[in-house]
C-alpha positions as CSV (number, residue, x, y, z in Angstrom):
1,M,164.4,189.4,110.2
2,E,164.3,192.7,108.3
3,S,161.5,192.8,105.6
4,L,162.6,194.0,102.2
5,R,160.9,197.2,102.6
6,D,163.1,198.1,105.9
7,L,166.2,197.5,103.9
8,D,164.6,199.7,100.7
9,V,164.3,202.4,103.4
10,I,167.8,201.9,104.9
11,Q,170.0,201.8,102.1
12,P,169.3,204.9,100.4
13,V,169.5,206.9,103.9
14,R,173.0,205.4,104.2
15,G,173.8,206.2,100.6
16,Q,172.7,210.0,101.3
17,K,174.7,210.0,104.2
18,V,177.9,208.9,102.3
19,Y,177.3,211.5,100.1
20,E,177.0,214.1,102.6
21,E,180.1,213.1,104.4
22,I,182.1,213.4,101.4
23,K,180.7,216.3,100.0
24,E,181.2,218.0,103.4
25,A,184.9,217.3,103.7
26,I,185.3,218.5,99.9
27,I,183.7,222.0,100.8
28,N,185.1,222.6,104.0
29,N,188.4,222.0,102.4
30,T,189.2,218.8,104.5
31,L,189.7,217.0,100.9
32,K,191.9,219.4,99.5
33,P,191.6,220.2,95.2
34,G,193.5,217.5,93.5
35,T,193.1,215.0,96.3
36,M,193.0,211.2,95.0
37,L,189.5,209.2,96.0
38,Q,189.3,205.5,96.0
39,E,185.9,203.9,96.5
40,R,187.8,201.0,98.7
41,I,189.7,203.4,101.2
42,I,186.2,205.7,101.5
43,A,184.4,202.8,101.9
44,E,186.5,201.3,104.7
45,K,186.8,204.7,106.4
46,L,183.0,205.1,106.5
47,G,182.3,201.5,107.3
48,V,180.3,200.9,104.4
49,S,180.3,199.0,101.1
50,R,181.5,200.1,98.3
51,T,178.1,200.9,96.5
52,P,176.9,204.0,98.4
53,V,180.5,205.3,97.9
54,R,180.2,204.7,94.2
55,E,176.6,206.5,94.2
56,A,178.2,209.2,96.2
57,L,180.9,209.8,93.7
58,R,178.8,209.8,90.5
59,R,176.4,212.5,92.3
60,L,179.6,214.4,93.3
61,N,180.9,214.3,89.8
62,S,177.5,215.4,88.3
63,E,177.8,218.5,90.7
64,G,181.5,219.5,89.6
65,L,182.9,218.7,92.9
66,I,184.8,215.9,91.8
67,E,186.4,214.3,88.5
68,L,185.9,210.7,87.9
69,I,189.0,209.0,86.1
70,P,188.6,206.1,84.3
71,G,190.7,203.1,86.1
72,K,192.3,205.1,88.7
73,G,189.2,206.8,90.7
74,A,188.1,210.3,91.3
75,T,190.0,213.3,92.0
76,V,188.7,216.6,94.0
77,T,188.4,219.3,91.2
78,K,190.5,222.3,91.2
79,I,189.2,225.6,91.6
80,T,190.2,228.1,88.9
81,I,190.4,231.5,88.5
82,E,188.2,231.6,85.8
83,D,185.6,229.8,88.2
84,I,186.5,232.4,90.8
85,R,185.3,235.5,88.0
86,E,182.4,233.7,87.0
87,I,181.0,233.1,90.6
88,M,181.6,236.4,91.9
89,Q,180.1,238.0,88.8
90,V,176.9,236.3,89.6
91,R,177.3,236.7,93.3
92,E,177.8,240.3,93.6
93,P,174.6,241.8,92.1
94,L,172.2,238.7,93.8
95,E,173.5,239.3,97.1
96,C,173.5,243.0,97.0
97,L,169.8,242.9,96.0
98,A,169.0,240.6,98.6
99,V,170.8,242.7,101.6
100,K,168.9,245.7,99.8
101,L,165.6,243.6,100.4
102,A,166.8,242.4,103.9
103,A,166.8,246.2,104.8
104,E,163.0,246.5,104.3
105,R,161.9,243.4,106.0
106,I,164.7,242.5,108.8
107,Q,162.9,242.1,112.2
108,P,164.8,242.4,116.0
109,R,165.4,238.9,116.2
110,D,167.3,239.0,112.8
111,I,169.5,241.5,113.7
112,K,170.3,240.1,117.1
113,F,171.4,236.8,115.6
114,L,173.5,238.6,113.0
115,E,175.1,240.8,116.4
116,E,175.7,237.4,117.9
117,L,177.7,236.0,114.8
118,L,179.4,239.0,114.4
119,A,180.5,238.8,118.0
120,D,181.7,235.1,117.6
121,W,183.5,236.3,114.7
122,E,185.2,239.1,116.8
123,R,185.9,237.1,119.6
124,E,187.7,234.3,118.0
125,I,190.0,237.1,115.8
126,N,191.0,238.4,119.1
127,N,192.0,235.1,120.8
128,P,195.6,235.4,121.3
129,G,195.9,231.6,120.3
130,N,195.8,230.2,116.9
131,I,192.5,231.0,114.9
132,D,189.9,228.5,114.0
133,F,189.7,229.7,109.9
134,Q,187.1,226.8,109.5
135,F,184.7,228.4,112.7
136,L,185.0,232.0,110.8
137,S,184.1,230.8,107.3
138,A,181.3,228.7,109.1
139,K,180.0,232.3,110.5
140,D,180.7,234.0,107.6
141,I,178.4,232.0,105.6
142,A,175.8,232.0,108.2
143,F,175.9,236.0,108.2
144,H,175.4,236.2,104.3
145,E,172.6,233.3,104.4
146,H,170.7,234.6,106.9
147,I,170.5,238.0,105.2
148,I,169.4,236.0,101.9
149,K,166.7,234.3,104.2
150,V,165.5,237.9,105.5
151,A,165.3,239.0,102.0
152,G,162.3,237.1,101.7
153,N,162.4,236.2,97.8
154,K,162.2,232.7,97.2
155,R,163.4,232.9,93.6
156,L,166.7,234.9,94.5
157,A,167.2,232.4,97.1
158,Y,167.0,229.6,94.7
159,I,169.4,230.7,92.5
160,L,172.0,231.8,95.1
161,N,171.3,228.1,95.9
162,I,172.5,226.7,93.0
163,L,175.8,228.4,93.7
164,R,176.0,227.4,97.3
165,D,178.2,224.7,97.6
166,Q,180.8,226.4,95.2
167,I,180.8,230.0,97.0
168,H,181.2,227.9,100.2
169,R,184.3,226.0,99.1
170,I,185.8,229.0,98.1
171,T,184.9,230.5,101.2
172,F,186.6,227.8,103.0
173,L,189.8,227.5,100.6
174,T,190.7,231.0,101.1
175,Q,189.8,232.4,104.5
176,D,192.9,231.2,106.0
177,N,194.4,234.9,106.5
178,R,194.5,237.0,109.1
179,N,194.7,240.3,107.4
180,R,191.7,239.2,105.0
181,I,189.4,238.2,108.5
182,E,190.5,241.4,109.9
183,T,189.4,243.5,106.4
184,S,186.0,241.5,106.4
185,N,185.3,242.4,110.1
186,P,184.6,246.4,109.6
187,Q,182.9,245.5,106.4
188,H,180.4,243.0,108.1
189,L,179.5,245.6,111.0
190,R,178.9,248.1,107.9
191,I,176.2,246.1,106.5
192,L,174.7,245.2,109.9
193,E,174.7,249.1,111.0
194,A,173.0,249.6,107.3
195,L,170.1,246.6,108.3
196,K,169.8,248.2,111.7
197,Q,169.1,251.6,110.3
198,R,166.6,250.0,107.5
199,D,169.0,251.7,105.1
200,P,168.1,249.8,101.5
201,L,170.5,251.7,99.7
202,G,173.4,251.9,102.4
203,A,173.2,248.2,102.9
204,E,173.3,247.4,99.1
205,E,176.3,250.0,98.8
206,S,178.0,248.1,101.7
207,M,177.7,244.9,100.5
208,R,179.2,245.6,96.8
209,Q,181.8,247.3,98.6
210,H,182.3,244.1,100.5
211,M,182.0,241.9,97.5
212,Q,184.3,244.0,95.4
213,S,186.9,243.6,98.3
214,I,186.3,240.2,98.2
215,K,186.9,239.5,94.6
216,E,190.2,241.7,94.9
217,Y,191.2,239.4,97.7
218,Y,190.7,236.4,95.4
219,F,192.4,237.7,92.6
220,E,195.2,238.8,94.2
221,R,196.1,235.3,96.0
222,F,195.6,233.4,93.0
223,G,198.1,236.1,91.1
224,F,195.1,237.4,88.7
225,K,194.9,240.7,87.3
226,E,191.4,242.1,85.8
227,N,191.9,244.3,83.1
């Protein structure tokens, strides 16, 4: 028979797993903005009781990923153009600083890792069949996150980590356009080349141009004109 201590350990792990499953589905756009979430249905699909589902939904609500509606359940929150504008205002200078610092610290193993990511990216966009946009989004995220890691600034990484889920969610939501993918590819290559050359200013400028291009694409996609 399981002891009470055993049960105390099992329940939080199960609850964490439920939370992670739902959160990942929201971030990678499997659960799209506006999707209704009901405790009973989620519990049945995941094979758990409603208690860990309820706790997971409360956490996701506190993080702004869902909205709890009394008497109805919850919905996946929508992403507004104001959300995107604010996120990009913060993201651009932080990622430019990260790549500038990374250019001063980068090692051959890091360059190899980034090269492999972009090689995977290029193989996928040259695939004559259907493009796996989720695969490309994951590679894009890994490219940027590795640069932040190489930068070696814990406080910078902490601040960007606060925005991490929102950045990833927008990436998965919008990274479904072949033209955008093909535009990003040479931009990533320019960033990598500046890193190889250990050129902080060149890396910073290449990242700034990339961030500006991303922002312009987001605004165009959502029909927003910046003054």
